[in-house]
Backbone as CSV, one residue per row, in Angstrom:
resi,resn,N_x,N_y,N_z,CA_x,CA_y,CA_z,C_x,C_y,C_z
1,MET,-2.688,-15.067,9.714,-1.535,-13.647,9.841,-1.657,-12.423,10.313
2,SER,-0.081,-11.871,10.714,-0.249,-10.586,11.597,-0.425,-9.762,11.459
3,GLU,-0.374,-9.462,10.064,0.307,-8.274,9.401,0.211,-7.560,7.966
4,LEU,0.207,-7.323,7.390,-0.616,-6.344,5.950,-0.410,-4.524,5.858
5,ARG,0.859,-4.638,4.568,2.416,-3.485,4.297,2.689,-3.284,3.593
6,LEU,2.102,-2.454,3.109,2.838,-1.769,1.439,4.758,-1.431,2.004
7,THR,5.294,-1.790,1.677,6.542,-1.118,1.565,6.957,-0.788,-0.754
8,THR,8.424,-0.372,-0.947,9.529,-0.656,-1.554,11.006,-1.539,-1.953
9,LYS,10.913,-2.134,-2.724,12.148,-2.943,-3.075,12.628,-2.123,-4.633
10,GLU,14.188,-1.759,-3.675,15.114,-1.833,-5.823,14.760,-2.600,-6.502
11,PHE,14.597,-2.602,-7.550,14.639,-3.557,-8.136,15.763,-3.665,-9.572
12,LYS,16.953,-3.382,-10.413,16.831,-2.693,-11.092,17.426,-1.391,-10.934
13,GLY,17.487,-1.175,-10.157,17.582,0.354,-9.980,16.600,1.788,-9.620
14,LYS,15.294,0.807,-9.669,14.142,1.081,-10.074,13.155,1.019,-8.619
15,ASP,12.297,1.026,-7.876,11.963,1.584,-7.393,10.798,0.907,-7.287
16,ASN,10.165,-0.186,-7.277,8.719,-1.054,-7.012,7.938,-1.559,-5.317
17,LEU,6.769,-0.819,-6.119,6.176,-1.240,-4.330,5.278,-2.817,-4.157
18,LYS,5.949,-3.221,-2.920,5.264,-4.614,-2.805,4.757,-4.543,-1.747
19,LEU,3.864,-6.185,-1.864,2.710,-6.092,-0.731,4.115,-7.010,0.459
20,ASP,3.764,-6.702,1.759,4.650,-7.756,2.551,3.316,-8.446,3.022
21,ILE,2.978,-9.661,3.253,1.992,-10.827,4.089,3.286,-10.990,5.288
22,VAL,2.773,-10.944,6.028,3.280,-10.954,7.165,2.322,-12.245,8.168
23,VAL,3.158,-13.328,8.213,2.587,-14.275,8.377,3.269,-15.240,10.436
24,SER,2.346,-15.555,10.461,2.839,-15.759,12.216,3.084,-17.495,12.097
25,ALA,3.635,-17.816,12.672,3.749,-19.642,12.216,4.612,-19.999,13.887
26,ASP,5.663,-20.663,13.199,6.350,-20.984,14.230,7.256,-19.996,14.720
27,GLU,7.381,-19.132,13.419,7.981,-17.880,13.777,7.273,-17.129,12.392
28,LEU,7.808,-15.612,12.859,7.295,-14.483,12.287,8.046,-14.130,10.961
29,TYR,7.352,-14.595,9.436,8.183,-14.559,7.939,7.111,-13.400,7.382
30,VAL,7.150,-13.407,5.845,7.176,-11.941,5.314,7.023,-12.505,4.257
31,ILE,5.702,-12.876,3.295,5.939,-13.072,1.934,5.812,-11.971,1.086
32,ARG,6.848,-11.585,0.779,6.558,-9.929,-0.462,6.475,-10.412,-1.885
33,THR,4.877,-9.720,-2.714,4.677,-10.043,-3.482,4.969,-8.681,-4.091
34,GLY,4.640,-8.256,-5.422,4.397,-7.238,-5.988,3.300,-7.046,-6.302
35,VAL,3.254,-5.591,-5.705,1.418,-5.379,-5.318,0.717,-5.250,-6.147
36,GLU,0.646,-5.312,-7.607,0.419,-5.956,-8.878,-0.222,-7.075,-9.530
37,THR,0.933,-8.230,-8.784,0.657,-9.186,-9.428,-1.051,-10.071,-9.240
38,ASN,-0.876,-11.345,-10.258,-2.253,-12.232,-9.822,-1.824,-13.240,-8.356
39,PHE,-0.673,-12.812,-7.648,-0.973,-14.072,-6.459,-1.616,-12.968,-5.782
40,ALA,-0.800,-11.448,-4.998,-1.364,-10.432,-4.569,-2.785,-10.228,-4.714
41,LYS,-3.461,-10.513,-6.022,-5.126,-9.817,-5.582,-5.337,-11.409,-5.867
42,SER,-4.546,-12.369,-5.528,-5.327,-13.695,-5.671,-6.151,-13.902,-3.938
43,PHE,-4.440,-13.201,-3.717,-4.528,-13.079,-2.175,-5.811,-12.672,-1.438
44,LEU,-5.493,-10.986,-1.605,-6.149,-10.503,-1.388,-7.608,-10.052,-1.465
45,LEU,-8.434,-11.058,-2.834,-8.583,-11.118,-2.712,-9.611,-12.747,-1.755
46,ALA,-9.229,-13.530,-1.222,-9.848,-13.953,-0.519,-9.469,-13.226,0.237
47,ALA,-8.905,-12.983,1.514,-8.343,-12.784,2.213,-9.907,-11.786,2.550
48,SER,-9.896,-11.013,1.580,-11.065,-9.374,2.383,-12.047,-10.788,2.714
49,LEU,-12.605,-11.840,2.636,-14.268,-12.770,3.470,-13.460,-13.369,4.804
50,ILE,-12.329,-12.766,5.221,-11.981,-13.566,6.364,-12.623,-12.215,8.242
51,GLN,-13.293,-12.810,8.316,-13.369,-11.869,9.494,-12.722,-12.299,11.047
52,ASP,-12.384,-13.388,11.054,-10.844,-13.547,12.058,-9.662,-14.383,11.807
53,PHE,-8.318,-12.681,12.135,-7.406,-13.522,11.693,-6.278,-14.349,12.790
54,SER,-7.061,-14.373,13.795,-6.110,-14.986,14.951,-6.684,-16.176,14.697
55,LYS,-7.444,-16.982,13.480,-7.954,-18.602,13.849,-6.807,-18.691,12.037
56,PRO,-6.230,-20.161,12.143,-4.988,-20.590,11.245,-5.509,-20.449,9.846
57,LEU,-4.166,-20.076,8.681,-5.004,-20.176,7.588,-3.560,-21.757,6.855
58,ILE,-4.019,-21.626,5.652,-3.291,-22.085,5.016,-3.316,-21.689,3.366
59,ILE,-1.744,-20.743,3.587,-1.746,-19.933,2.307,-1.027,-21.193,0.905
60,VAL,-1.379,-20.997,-0.643,-0.924,-22.243,-1.783,-1.380,-21.236,-2.431
61,ALA,0.405,-21.271,-3.213,0.777,-20.762,-4.125,0.767,-21.600,-5.541
62,ASN,-0.031,-20.781,-6.267,-0.777,-22.643,-7.599,0.244,-22.107,-8.548
63,ALA,0.742,-22.275,-9.800,1.540,-21.703,-11.128,-0.033,-22.120,-11.635
64,GLY,0.423,-21.161,-12.262,-0.688,-20.450,-13.604,-0.084,-20.396,-14.672
65,ASP,-0.093,-19.752,-15.803,0.760,-19.522,-17.294,1.857,-19.690,-16.518
66,GLU,2.716,-19.516,-17.671,4.766,-18.843,-17.674,4.463,-17.798,-16.850
67,ASN,5.731,-17.854,-15.802,5.381,-16.375,-15.235,4.990,-15.979,-14.624
68,THR,3.484,-16.928,-14.387,2.262,-16.327,-13.020,1.838,-17.027,-12.434
69,VAL,2.034,-16.796,-11.411,1.491,-17.828,-10.291,0.470,-16.894,-9.066
70,PHE,-0.385,-17.471,-8.632,-1.630,-17.256,-7.686,-2.039,-17.926,-6.519
71,CYS,-2.598,-16.878,-5.601,-3.156,-18.000,-4.107,-4.355,-18.471,-3.486
72,ASN,-4.222,-19.726,-2.723,-5.190,-20.028,-3.055,-5.207,-19.924,-1.128
73,LEU,-6.706,-19.126,-0.678,-6.718,-19.740,1.094,-7.290,-20.290,1.671
74,TYR,-7.314,-21.562,2.467,-7.673,-22.524,2.802,-7.608,-21.761,4.007
75,ASP,-9.257,-22.611,4.783,-9.450,-22.126,6.455,-8.572,-23.338,6.927
76,ALA,-7.871,-23.439,8.201,-6.992,-24.777,8.713,-7.372,-25.995,9.122
77,ALA,-8.481,-26.275,10.307,-9.668,-26.048,10.828,-10.599,-27.362,9.325
78,SER,-10.633,-26.473,8.592,-11.591,-27.365,7.892,-11.502,-27.668,6.220
79,LYS,-10.484,-27.312,6.172,-9.111,-27.451,4.411,-10.547,-26.618,3.489
80,THR,-11.550,-25.844,3.852,-12.216,-25.405,2.704,-11.868,-24.118,2.152
81,LYS,-11.503,-24.270,1.194,-10.700,-23.686,0.445,-11.796,-21.928,0.151
82,ILE,-11.136,-20.844,0.410,-11.682,-19.425,0.337,-11.904,-18.693,-0.579
83,TYR,-12.989,-18.828,-0.910,-13.127,-17.994,-2.557,-13.775,-17.110,-2.932
84,ARG,-13.739,-15.956,-3.900,-14.639,-14.766,-3.803,-14.137,-14.665,-5.541
85,GLU,-15.777,-14.492,-5.762,-15.514,-14.297,-7.369,-15.364,-12.751,-7.586
86,TRP,-14.431,-13.276,-8.519,-12.947,-12.200,-9.347,-14.493,-10.817,-10.391
87,SER,-13.959,-9.565,-10.003,-15.050,-8.571,-10.944,-13.296,-7.811,-11.143
88,ARG,-14.118,-7.305,-11.942,-13.334,-5.592,-12.259,-13.359,-4.261,-11.639
89,ASP,-14.150,-4.692,-10.905,-14.854,-3.337,-10.124,-14.295,-3.652,-8.676
90,LEU,-12.916,-4.273,-8.790,-13.065,-4.400,-7.441,-11.552,-2.937,-6.969
91,ASP,-11.649,-2.842,-6.108,-11.349,-1.388,-5.298,-10.246,-2.130,-4.961
92,TRP,-8.671,-2.069,-4.531,-7.839,-3.312,-4.507,-7.830,-1.688,-2.733
93,ALA,-7.255,-0.871,-3.113,-7.053,-0.306,-1.873,-8.066,-0.587,-0.984
94,THR,-9.075,0.296,-1.309,-10.338,-0.011,-0.288,-9.853,-1.592,0.350
95,ILE,-10.048,-2.684,0.352,-9.376,-4.272,0.376,-8.320,-4.350,1.362
96,ILE,-7.542,-3.691,0.784,-6.361,-3.754,1.613,-6.694,-2.788,3.059
97,ARG,-7.033,-1.511,3.308,-7.572,-1.290,3.996,-8.355,-1.982,5.281
98,ASP,-9.074,-2.092,4.421,-9.908,-3.442,5.428,-9.967,-4.174,6.255
99,ILE,-8.590,-4.985,5.769,-8.156,-5.689,6.593,-6.757,-5.713,6.955
100,GLN,-6.552,-4.713,6.276,-5.432,-3.452,7.575,-6.196,-3.329,8.554
101,SER,-7.468,-3.496,8.881,-7.991,-2.432,10.126,-8.766,-3.785,10.890
102,LEU,-9.251,-4.844,10.431,-9.324,-6.240,11.282,-7.858,-6.819,11.667
103,LEU,-6.965,-6.713,11.148,-5.791,-6.807,11.385,-5.433,-6.898,12.933
104,GLY,-5.261,-4.888,12.382,-5.006,-3.365,13.723,-5.823,-4.031,14.800
105,GLY,-6.636,-4.611,15.071,-7.533,-5.023,15.769,-7.302,-6.165,16.700
106,ALA,-6.539,-7.359,16.029,-6.223,-8.309,16.608,-4.662,-8.729,17.162
107,SER,-3.745,-7.043,16.423,-2.440,-7.621,16.828,-2.183,-7.385,18.291
108,SER,-2.767,-6.844,18.558,-2.280,-7.410,20.463,-1.845,-8.779,20.772
109,THR,-2.425,-9.560,19.907,-2.148,-10.481,20.639,-0.816,-11.428,20.262
110,ILE,-0.683,-10.560,18.982,0.540,-11.721,18.012,1.948,-10.782,18.495
111,PRO,3.169,-11.152,18.130,4.274,-10.909,18.663,4.273,-10.104,17.189
112,SER,5.919,-9.100,17.903,5.523,-7.753,16.319,7.186,-7.490,15.871
113,THR,7.673,-8.028,15.977,9.371,-8.745,15.295,9.550,-9.379,14.078
114,PRO,8.727,-8.731,12.990,9.042,-9.899,11.730,10.335,-10.440,11.319
115,LYS,10.452,-10.878,10.648,12.103,-11.545,10.321,12.661,-10.545,9.524
116,LEU,11.795,-9.849,8.664,12.597,-9.538,7.488,11.528,-7.991,8.217
117,SER,12.329,-6.771,7.895,12.000,-5.279,8.394,11.196,-4.955,7.174
118,VAL,10.434,-3.926,7.317,10.078,-2.903,5.711,10.791,-2.070,5.860
119,VAL,11.369,-1.637,7.196,12.047,0.090,6.713,13.520,-0.550,7.737
120,PRO,14.962,-0.535,6.890,15.941,-0.102,7.172,16.313,0.485,8.575
121,GLN,17.533,0.324,9.218,17.520,0.946,10.363,18.050,2.505,9.711
122,ALA,18.897,2.440,9.120,19.907,3.274,7.984,18.359,4.370,7.593
123,VAL,17.460,3.947,7.241,16.724,5.084,6.680,16.348,5.552,7.584
124,HIS,15.856,7.011,7.525,15.107,7.346,7.976,13.444,7.845,7.541
125,PRO,11.915,7.490,8.779,10.706,7.230,8.611,10.804,8.673,7.751
126,GLN,11.039,9.505,7.476,11.423,10.491,6.468,10.754,10.306,5.364
127,ASP,13.102,10.269,5.539,13.101,9.672,3.979,11.905,8.851,2.723
128,LEU,12.546,7.230,3.905,11.203,6.609,3.252,9.851,6.697,2.811
129,ARG,9.209,7.523,3.692,8.164,8.109,2.979,7.581,8.307,1.797
130,ILE,8.434,9.836,1.514,8.909,10.248,0.371,9.706,9.206,-0.509
131,LYS,10.073,8.714,-0.891,10.289,7.799,-1.807,8.958,6.669,-1.746
132,ASN,8.746,6.242,-0.729,7.240,5.403,-0.897,5.919,5.773,-1.591
133,ILE,6.282,6.869,-1.769,4.578,7.880,-2.007,5.411,9.154,-2.762
134,ARG,6.570,8.802,-3.706,6.943,8.770,-5.185,6.781,7.892,-6.293
135,THR,7.273,6.604,-5.389,7.114,5.319,-6.100,5.425,5.161,-6.409
136,LEU,4.432,4.965,-4.918,3.346,5.003,-6.038,2.703,5.631,-6.821
137,LEU,3.242,7.239,-7.035,2.637,8.238,-7.618,3.608,8.383,-9.070
138,ASP,4.596,7.090,-8.973,5.493,7.440,-10.504,6.501,9.039,-10.393
139,TYR,6.492,9.553,-9.179,6.416,10.491,-9.667,8.415,10.505,-10.264
140,PRO,9.233,11.620,-10.835,10.682,11.623,-11.731,11.371,11.888,-9.850
141,LEU,12.503,11.018,-9.945,12.979,11.671,-8.842,13.422,12.799,-9.186
142,ASP,13.872,12.894,-9.767,14.898,14.539,-10.669,14.138,15.682,-9.867
143,LEU,12.779,15.311,-10.586,10.929,16.849,-9.858,12.273,16.966,-8.189
144,VAL,12.395,15.609,-7.475,11.649,15.544,-6.496,13.655,15.680,-5.450
145,ARG,14.311,15.691,-5.893,15.495,16.149,-5.600,15.442,18.098,-5.914
146,GLU,14.885,18.263,-7.714,15.310,20.171,-7.848,14.622,20.201,-6.190
147,TRP,13.224,20.099,-6.334,12.460,20.921,-5.021,13.289,20.152,-3.772
148,LEU,14.531,19.733,-3.604,14.349,19.508,-1.870,15.917,20.734,-2.017
149,GLN,16.297,21.208,-3.344,17.735,21.877,-3.945,17.364,23.547,-2.804
150,PHE,15.484,23.275,-3.683,15.347,24.447,-3.708,14.761,25.063,-1.860
151,GLN,14.783,24.371,-1.133,14.851,23.744,0.147,16.332,24.068,1.059
152,ASP,17.696,23.896,-0.050,18.582,23.524,1.008,19.163,22.827,1.498
153,THR,18.694,21.782,0.835,18.854,20.128,1.927,18.476,19.188,0.536
154,ASN,19.677,18.200,0.808,18.885,16.849,-0.176,17.899,15.596,0.086
155,SER,17.900,16.362,1.586,16.959,14.652,2.203,15.740,15.503,3.022
156,PRO,14.511,14.588,3.146,13.184,15.015,3.352,13.422,15.006,4.869
157,SER,14.151,14.246,5.556,14.588,14.003,7.211,14.974,15.129,7.735
158,GLN,16.121,16.115,6.659,16.483,17.503,7.297,14.771,18.577,7.263
159,LEU,14.181,18.241,7.066,12.623,19.358,7.530,11.743,19.491,8.339
160,HIS,11.518,20.362,8.095,10.654,20.307,9.478,9.291,20.084,8.684
161,ILE,8.188,18.706,9.694,7.769,17.990,9.635,5.999,18.635,8.512
162,SER,5.994,20.455,8.524,5.204,20.488,7.474,5.693,20.898,6.185
163,LYS,6.614,20.973,6.719,7.183,20.767,4.785,7.498,19.751,4.065
164,ILE,7.626,18.286,5.123,7.322,17.590,4.142,6.370,17.440,3.940
165,ASP,4.912,17.390,4.800,3.599,17.435,3.782,3.647,17.739,2.896
166,GLU,4.210,19.758,2.569,3.905,20.233,1.277,4.558,19.576,0.162
167,LEU,5.746,18.869,0.458,6.296,17.795,-1.171,5.483,16.255,-0.983
168,VAL,4.947,15.939,-0.380,3.768,15.307,-0.400,2.759,15.874,-1.265
169,LYS,1.929,16.678,-1.392,0.907,17.384,-1.260,1.431,18.006,-3.053
170,THR,2.714,18.612,-2.876,3.006,18.954,-4.393,3.094,17.173,-5.037
171,MET,3.580,16.796,-4.848,4.058,14.817,-5.508,2.312,14.587,-6.120
172,CYS,1.700,14.288,-5.260,0.455,13.511,-5.402,-0.746,15.083,-6.230
173,LEU,-0.742,16.141,-6.258,-0.703,17.268,-6.394,-0.962,16.985,-8.046
174,ALA,0.510,17.105,-8.415,1.591,16.553,-9.816,0.266,15.498,-10.830
175,TRP,0.472,14.278,-9.944,0.021,13.520,-10.337,-1.558,13.684,-11.009
176,ALA,-2.453,14.654,-9.933,-3.702,14.581,-10.247,-4.457,15.987,-11.018
177,ALA,-2.833,16.447,-11.486,-3.375,17.563,-13.339,-3.973,17.428,-13.817
178,ASP,-3.716,16.357,-14.992,-4.884,15.564,-15.497,-5.688,14.786,-15.278
179,LYS,-5.640,14.461,-13.815,-7.252,13.896,-14.101,-8.394,14.573,-13.742
180,CYS,-8.149,15.449,-13.505,-9.029,16.898,-12.964,-9.767,18.061,-13.770
181,ASP,-11.729,18.751,-14.024,-11.446,19.156,-14.595,-10.788,20.313,-13.881
182,HIS,-11.142,20.998,-13.084,-10.773,22.228,-11.824,-9.651,21.996,-11.080
183,PRO,-8.324,22.332,-10.828,-7.257,22.089,-9.634,-8.477,22.100,-8.553
184,ASN,-8.731,23.160,-8.199,-9.544,22.957,-6.407,-10.196,21.630,-7.261
185,HIS,-10.239,21.010,-7.297,-11.475,19.669,-6.993,-9.617,19.053,-6.679
186,ALA,-9.532,18.441,-7.250,-8.145,17.881,-6.763,-7.651,17.990,-5.841
187,GLU,-7.607,19.460,-5.265,-6.817,19.858,-3.604,-7.377,19.256,-3.085
188,SER,-9.232,19.830,-2.924,-10.727,19.961,-2.496,-10.356,17.979,-1.530
189,SER,-10.059,17.111,-2.872,-10.454,15.711,-2.339,-9.185,14.869,-1.783
190,TYR,-7.934,15.670,-2.166,-6.926,15.066,-1.621,-6.868,15.691,0.495
191,GLN,-7.400,17.103,0.478,-8.073,17.143,1.786,-8.323,16.014,2.246
192,ASN,-9.522,15.807,2.018,-10.825,15.019,2.314,-10.444,13.746,2.203
193,LEU,-9.789,13.588,1.292,-9.570,11.648,0.226,-8.143,11.383,1.903
194,VAL,-7.524,12.331,2.085,-5.619,11.461,1.525,-5.921,12.239,3.370
195,VAL,-5.415,14.095,3.436,-5.318,14.523,4.782,-6.376,13.960,6.041
196,ASP,-7.311,14.098,5.374,-8.029,14.106,7.380,-8.104,12.845,6.717
197,THR,-8.084,11.861,6.451,-8.662,10.323,6.786,-7.266,9.578,7.410
198,VAL,-5.959,10.758,6.942,-4.903,10.100,7.244,-4.716,10.588,9.187
199,ALA,-5.415,11.119,8.814,-5.400,12.544,10.569,-6.486,11.318,11.133
200,SER,-6.921,10.723,10.765,-7.930,9.555,11.306,-8.170,7.993,11.645
201,GLY,-6.478,8.394,11.230,-5.621,6.856,11.389,-5.061,6.511,10.346
202,MET,-6.169,6.641,8.996,-5.757,5.562,7.923,-4.378,5.600,7.387
203,ASP,-3.588,4.500,7.307,-2.564,4.281,6.809,-1.877,5.532,5.630
204,GLU,-1.048,6.197,5.246,-1.104,6.835,4.372,-0.917,6.289,2.705
205,LEU,0.102,5.415,2.613,-0.265,5.128,1.300,-1.905,4.196,0.606
206,THR,-2.104,4.113,1.847,-3.111,3.454,1.548,-4.298,4.362,0.982
207,ALA,-4.335,5.858,1.745,-4.811,6.941,1.198,-4.743,7.004,-0.065
208,ILE,-3.584,6.915,-0.460,-3.232,8.302,-0.968,-3.457,6.693,-2.520
209,SER,-3.213,5.822,-2.020,-3.895,4.699,-3.620,-5.088,4.675,-3.717
210,ALA,-5.739,4.966,-2.546,-7.603,4.573,-3.138,-7.598,5.920,-3.865
211,TRP,-7.690,7.618,-2.377,-7.458,9.197,-3.746,-7.431,8.667,-4.754
212,MET,-6.397,8.666,-5.877,-5.804,8.054,-6.875,-6.778,7.014,-7.686
213,GLN,-7.210,5.901,-6.836,-8.379,5.549,-8.045,-9.632,6.221,-7.730
214,GLN,-9.884,6.821,-7.118,-10.869,7.732,-6.873,-11.251,8.665,-7.947
215,LEU,-9.726,9.277,-8.781,-9.322,10.394,-9.392,-9.918,9.793,-11.245
216,GLN,-9.541,8.515,-10.762,-9.314,7.726,-12.387,-10.504,7.567,-12.468
217,ALA,-11.365,6.796,-11.564,-12.571,6.544,-12.314,-13.155,7.803,-12.513
218,VAL,-13.021,8.325,-11.872,-14.135,9.885,-11.977,-13.793,10.238,-13.439
219,LYS,-12.474,10.415,-13.576,-12.302,11.022,-15.260,-12.966,9.894,-16.532
220,THR,-12.669,8.168,-15.955,-13.390,7.511,-17.010,-14.458,7.256,-16.929
221,GLY,-15.169,7.972,-15.955,-17.389,7.690,-15.918,-17.562,6.599,-15.115
222,ALA,-16.783,6.518,-14.444,-16.736,5.748,-13.463,-18.444,5.129,-12.576
223,VAL,-17.841,6.341,-11.576,-18.750,7.525,-10.542,-19.414,8.243,-11.410
């Protein structure tokens, strides 16, 4: 496995967040699955135990109940199944971030041009950035369009990066509005867990997802 990333895919007119598993075999392949599927979670669960992704793996899709598919990972050399106990308290955003961190350290030895591109050439990176974050937050598209109209534009890519950052913050804090007792807590946690961690090198979608989980856990009294 050479890369793990989050992206969006339009389905029936709606954007859905996907997990892309980039596999380096005879060529580069991308296994795309919904980030909330049993396949994605069973894959992440097993992959979280792997420390060296340069070693070959066997990825097996196993059918469960109707419309359900699970993923099993095996060490290709020993044919041993990689297994981790399931828990409802698992932090999927942290697992994704940890796997991405390990893959990032080994990526220099792996070709970096997969057959399936996550970012279409015709889409500006900042437009895709807003699309992905809006999808993750389930933020209304109409509100994004309205915000852009106030900036006298119809595309995020036509704005200065500081304005795009402002739009991201606006969407995130709107999502957090009913998750915190005090607005200042939402804003300070956003600064610490999203802005600062992205500045230190973390993937933005992963950081926002982890921040969302943190606020939801606080609201439900899990922490």
